[in-house]
N, C-alpha and C positions, 0 to 999 in steps of 0.2 A: 761585283765585289771580288770575284775570283780573279778577273783580269787585273784589278788593282793590285792584288797581292802578288801576282806573277810579275807585273811590271816593277813593283817595288823590289822584289827579290832580285830581278835581273839588274836593276840599277845598282843595288848594293853589291852584287857580285862583280859587276864591271868595275865599280869604284874600288873594290878591294884588290882586283887584279892590277888596275892602273896604279894604285897608290902603294903597292907592296914595296917597291924599290925605295921610295922616299921614306916610308915608315921605318924601314930597316936602317936607314942612315940616321935615325933619331930626330928627324926634323918633322915639323907639322906639315901636313900635305893638304893643299887646297887645289881643286881642279881649276885650271885656267883655260884660256881660249884654245891653246894647243890640244889639251886633253879633250875639251868639249867637241872639237871638230873631228876627233878620232872615234867618238862614240856613236853607236847607232841611234836612230830615232827613238827606239824603245828604251835605250839606256838613258837618253836625255829626259824622257817622260818619267822614268823611274826616279831620276834624280830630283825632279820637281816634286813628285809625290812624296819623296822622302823628306824634303824640306817642309812640305805642307803637313806631313805627319808629325814632325817635330814641333811645328808651330801649334798644331792642335793639342799636342801633349802639354806644351807649356801653358796654353790657355786653360786646359782642364786642371792642371796642377796648381794654378793660381787660385782655384776655388772661388771664393767671393771677393778675393783681393784683385786689384788691378793688375792684369798681366803685362808683360813687356810690350811696349808700343809696336815694335817691329813685328813681333809674332801676330799681334792683333791685326795690324795693317796687312800682313801677308794672307791671313785667313780671309779677311775682307776682300782682298785682291782676287783670291781664288773663287770667291762667290761672283765676282764681276767679270772674270775672264776665264777662258779654258786653259788647261795645262798646255795644249798645243799652241795657243797664242803666246804664252810665256816662252816656250821653246823657240818660236819664231822670232820673238823679240831679242832673245839672247843670240841666236844665229845672226840676226841683223846687226847687233852691236859689234860682234867680232868681224863681220864682213865689212862694215863701214869704218872700223877702227883697227886696221891691221897693225898699227904700232902699239896697240893695247892688248896684245895677246897674253901678256903676263897678268892682266887683271883677273882676279878670281871670279869664277862663275857665280858664286853666291853674292859677291859684291854687285855684279851686274844685275842679278835678279832682285836684290833687295834695295837697289838705288831708289826705285819708285816708292818703296815703302817708307824709307827714311825721310822722304819729303813731307809725309803726313805726320811725322813724329816731332814734337817740340824738342828743341835742344835742352841739354841739361842745364838747370838753373844753378849758378854757383851759390854755395852756402856762405852766409855772412858770419 
């Protein structure tokens, strides 16, 4: 548990340092392949734990209601795979798709989860 807290803190710290310039410009900041490749392995692991923590929070906040599909799918994905496997998958994506370095890291991570979520049904 202590290592999890340390990794999460490290990931958030690195994220804050990397995003400082963009945040000051008033734009939303999302890590992309360029940022991902500049971060240490521990920073990458902390990033994944941070997303997992947010998904867990959303699941708990939903109470008895149905939580968002993507959060539920990511929590389930973390039960089936290790954080290291997710990091390796993101590394592989950017390595095999050099023209997609501007794709956000969170999009790469959650692509797998969105496949298990039904599309929004239009209201009549």
